[in-house]
C-alpha positions as CSV (number, residue, x, y, z in Angstrom):
1,M,1.3,5.7,-11.9
2,K,2.4,2.2,-13.3
3,S,5.8,2.3,-12.7
4,I,5.6,3.2,-8.7
5,V,2.8,0.5,-8.8
6,G,5.5,-1.8,-9.8
7,I,7.7,-1.4,-7.1
8,G,4.6,-1.5,-4.7
9,A,4.2,-5.0,-6.2
10,L,7.8,-6.4,-4.4
11,A,7.6,-6.0,-0.9
12,L,7.5,-7.2,2.6
13,G,10.9,-8.3,3.7
14,Y,11.6,-11.4,5.1
15,K,15.1,-11.9,6.1
16,A,15.5,-15.2,5.2
17,Q,13.8,-17.3,2.7
18,G,10.8,-19.3,4.4
19,A,10.9,-17.6,7.6
20,A,9.5,-14.4,9.1
21,R,11.1,-11.3,10.0
22,D,10.9,-11.9,13.4
23,P,14.0,-10.2,15.6
24,Q,13.1,-12.3,18.8
25,G,11.9,-15.5,17.4
26,K,8.9,-15.7,19.0
27,G,7.4,-17.4,16.5
28,N,9.3,-20.4,17.1
29,T,8.3,-21.3,20.4
30,M,4.8,-20.2,20.2
31,S,2.1,-22.6,19.7
32,E,-0.3,-21.7,16.9
33,A,-3.4,-21.2,19.3
34,E,-0.9,-18.4,20.7
35,L,0.2,-17.0,17.7
36,E,-3.2,-16.5,16.5
37,K,-4.0,-14.5,19.8
38,E,-1.4,-12.4,19.2
39,L,-2.2,-11.9,15.7
40,R,-6.1,-10.6,16.6
41,E,-4.0,-8.5,19.0
42,N,-1.9,-7.2,16.6
43,L,-4.5,-6.9,13.8
44,A,-6.6,-4.4,16.5
45,E,-4.0,-2.3,17.5
46,T,-2.9,-1.9,14.0
47,E,-6.5,-1.0,12.8
48,S,-6.3,1.4,15.6
49,K,-3.1,3.3,14.9
50,L,-4.6,3.9,11.2
51,K,-7.4,5.6,12.4
52,I,-4.7,8.8,12.1
53,H,-3.4,7.7,9.2
54,P,-6.7,6.9,6.4
55,D,-4.2,6.8,3.4
56,T,-2.2,4.4,4.6
57,H,-5.5,2.6,5.9
58,R,-6.7,2.7,2.5
59,K,-4.1,1.0,1.1
60,L,-4.1,-1.7,3.6
61,K,-8.1,-2.1,3.6
62,G,-8.0,-5.1,1.4
63,Y,-5.3,-7.0,3.5
64,L,-6.6,-6.0,7.0
65,E,-10.2,-7.3,6.0
66,E,-8.7,-10.5,4.7
67,L,-7.0,-11.1,7.8
68,H,-9.9,-10.8,9.7
69,N,-11.5,-13.4,7.7
70,K,-8.8,-15.5,7.9
71,T,-7.6,-15.8,10.9
72,N,-8.0,-19.1,12.9
73,P,-5.8,-22.0,14.7
74,S,-5.7,-23.9,11.6
75,R,-3.3,-21.3,9.9
76,S,0.6,-22.5,9.5
77,R,2.7,-21.2,12.2
78,L,4.8,-19.5,9.7
79,W,1.7,-17.8,7.7
80,L,1.0,-16.5,11.4
81,S,4.5,-15.5,12.2
82,C,4.6,-13.4,8.7
83,Q,1.5,-11.4,9.4
84,N,2.2,-10.9,13.0
85,D,5.4,-9.2,11.8
86,R,4.0,-7.5,9.2
87,L,1.4,-5.7,11.2
88,K,4.0,-4.8,13.7
89,H,6.2,-3.4,11.0
90,I,3.1,-1.5,9.5
91,R,2.8,0.2,12.9
92,W,6.8,1.3,13.0
93,L,6.4,2.6,9.5
94,V,3.8,4.9,10.0
95,D,5.3,6.0,13.3
96,K,7.7,9.0,11.6
97,N,9.9,9.8,14.7
98,D,10.6,6.4,15.7
99,N,14.2,5.5,14.5
100,G,14.3,2.2,15.5
101,R,16.9,2.2,17.8
102,Q,15.6,0.8,21.2
103,S,13.3,-1.9,19.1
104,G,16.6,-2.6,16.8
105,T,14.0,-2.5,13.8
106,R,15.5,-1.8,10.1
107,L,14.3,-0.3,7.2
108,M,14.3,-2.7,4.8
109,M,15.5,-1.7,1.2
110,R,15.8,-3.3,-1.8
111,P,19.2,-1.2,-3.7
112,Y,16.4,-0.9,-6.8
113,D,14.3,1.3,-4.8
114,I,17.0,3.8,-3.9
115,P,16.3,6.2,-6.9
116,W,12.6,5.9,-5.9
117,L,13.2,6.8,-2.6
118,V,15.1,10.2,-4.2
119,W,12.3,10.3,-6.5
120,G,10.0,10.2,-3.4
121,I,11.2,13.0,-1.7
122,G,11.2,15.3,-4.5
123,K,7.4,14.5,-5.4
124,M,6.8,15.2,-1.7
125,A,8.7,18.5,-1.7
126,Q,5.7,20.8,-1.7
127,K,2.8,20.5,0.7
128,E,0.0,21.0,-1.8
129,Q,1.5,18.2,-4.0
130,T,2.2,15.8,-1.0
131,E,-1.3,15.8,0.0
132,T,-2.5,14.5,-4.0
133,F,0.7,11.9,-4.1
134,T,-0.2,10.4,-0.4
135,G,-3.7,10.1,-1.4
136,T,-3.0,8.0,-4.6
137,M,0.1,6.1,-3.8
138,T,-0.4,2.7,-3.6
139,N,2.6,1.5,-2.0
140,G,4.5,2.6,1.1
141,V,7.1,5.0,-0.8
142,T,5.5,7.8,1.3
143,E,6.1,6.4,4.8
144,N,9.7,5.4,3.5
145,V,10.2,9.1,2.5
146,E,8.9,10.3,5.8
147,K,10.7,7.6,7.9
148,I,14.1,9.0,6.7
149,L,13.6,12.7,6.9
150,N,11.9,12.5,9.9
151,S,14.4,9.7,11.6
152,P,17.8,10.2,9.7
153,D,19.8,8.2,11.7
154,V,17.3,5.3,11.1
155,K,19.3,2.5,10.2
156,I,18.6,1.0,6.5
157,E,19.5,-2.9,5.5
158,F,20.0,-3.9,2.0
159,T,17.8,-7.1,0.8
160,D,17.2,-9.2,-2.2
161,K,13.6,-10.5,-0.9
162,F,10.3,-8.2,-0.3
163,A,11.1,-4.9,1.0
164,D,9.4,-2.0,2.9
165,F,8.3,-0.3,0.1
166,C,5.4,-2.8,-0.3
167,C,5.2,-3.5,3.6
168,L,2.3,-0.9,2.6
169,C,0.9,-2.2,-0.7
170,V,-2.1,-3.0,-2.0
171,S,-1.0,-5.5,-4.2
172,L,1.1,-7.4,-1.5
173,D,-1.9,-9.7,0.1
174,T,-1.8,-12.3,2.8
175,E,-0.4,-14.7,0.4
176,G,2.2,-12.7,-1.3
177,C,2.6,-10.3,-4.3
178,K,-0.8,-10.5,-6.1
179,V,0.6,-8.7,-9.7
180,H,4.0,-11.0,-9.6
181,K,3.1,-11.6,-13.6
182,E,4.6,-8.3,-14.0
183,F,7.9,-9.4,-12.4
184,A,9.8,-12.2,-14.2
185,G,10.7,-14.6,-12.1
186,Y,7.8,-14.1,-9.1
187,G,6.2,-17.3,-7.5
188,T,2.3,-17.3,-6.8
189,T,2.9,-19.0,-3.5
190,F,3.5,-18.1,0.3
191,P,5.9,-17.5,1.1
192,Q,7.4,-16.8,-2.2
193,A,10.6,-18.8,-3.2
194,V,12.1,-16.0,-5.7
195,Q,11.4,-12.5,-4.8
196,M,13.8,-10.6,-7.4
197,S,14.2,-10.9,-11.2
198,D,17.3,-10.9,-13.0
199,K,16.4,-6.9,-14.2
200,L,15.7,-5.9,-10.7
201,R,19.2,-7.5,-9.1
202,K,20.9,-6.2,-12.3
203,D,19.5,-2.6,-11.3
204,S,20.4,-3.1,-7.9
205,D,24.0,-4.1,-8.4
206,A,24.1,-0.6,-10.9
207,I,23.0,1.4,-7.8
208,L,25.2,-0.1,-5.6
209,K,27.9,0.4,-7.6
210,I,27.2,4.0,-8.5
211,I,27.0,5.1,-4.9
212,G,29.6,2.8,-3.7
213,L,27.9,0.4,-1.4
214,Q,27.5,-3.2,-0.9
215,W,24.7,-5.8,-0.5
216,N,25.9,-6.2,3.2
217,D,26.3,-2.6,4.5
218,I,24.2,-0.9,6.5
219,V,23.9,2.9,6.7
220,T,21.6,5.6,8.0
221,G,18.9,7.2,6.0
222,K,21.3,10.5,6.5
223,K,24.4,8.9,5.0
224,L,22.1,6.9,1.9
225,L,20.8,10.3,0.7
226,E,24.3,11.8,1.5
227,L,25.9,9.1,-1.1
228,C,22.8,9.9,-3.9
229,V,23.6,13.7,-3.3
230,N,27.4,13.5,-3.6
231,K,27.9,10.6,-6.1
232,A,24.4,10.2,-8.2
233,P,23.3,13.9,-8.3
234,D,22.0,13.3,-12.0
235,P,20.4,10.3,-13.3
236,S,21.8,11.6,-17.0
237,D,25.5,10.9,-15.9
238,F,25.0,7.1,-15.7
239,A,23.6,4.8,-18.7
240,E,22.6,2.2,-16.1
241,F,20.7,4.6,-13.8
242,P,17.7,2.4,-13.0
243,L,15.1,5.2,-13.4
244,P,12.8,5.7,-16.3
245,R,13.8,9.3,-17.8
246,K,10.1,10.5,-17.8
247,D,11.1,10.4,-13.7
248,W,14.3,12.2,-13.5
249,D,13.0,15.4,-12.9
250,Y,11.5,14.6,-9.9
251,Y,14.5,12.6,-9.1
252,R,16.7,15.7,-9.3
253,A,14.1,17.5,-6.8
254,G,14.4,14.7,-4.4
255,I,18.6,15.8,-4.7
256,N,17.8,19.1,-4.2
257,R,15.8,18.8,-1.1
258,S,18.1,16.2,0.1
259,K,21.0,18.5,0.5
260,K,20.1,19.7,3.8
261,N,19.2,16.5,5.3
262,A,23.1,14.5,4.3
263,G,24.9,17.8,5.5
């Protein structure tokens, strides 16, 4: 479990360093008091939404409680905007059938996460196994898997900043990643200036090369699975494949399950 917790430590996904992922840019024009009011509304709506998603609520309980204790008008505009954006994105991620087309929301993913996505698809192949997996998972891999399988036309954007695996991670609090020491190059302040170590960048470059994509490519979930099925069906074919050997069988199971989604 340590390896997937590690993935979870790397999340949220601001589109630009030092700026919240705020597609409409509302955070740039709203006052701190307005952002604070929006945050309280977002927090209440998110907690209500998560009542029917107990596993996700369990993972985010500490984060949500921290928001209750920290929200006040003295918080910075950047901090408030980032928390508002994260809460909205949490609600989108747990909505299995919202492909983001109307809102323009994209799934933010580091290329390093791609093998773990397929791994998660394999882990969730059987109902009984899925229940155990979702009940113990500490990050957002299950929600990412469900988003892609239920909304295959969802658009995926690659990032070297925090990504959506950890938008739902127990280790991501209101100030950033709590287990950054496991990842060389991670910062300790919010927003974190460095969000990808040299190793993760190398692994990201390797998986993009294997499946034939570039950092600035935007693909659908269906297309991404299709590329994995056709170009990376087995980790043993690639010396540089960024997935521990002990997880290869679940990756292979994910490839087999993905074939029907990639056709």
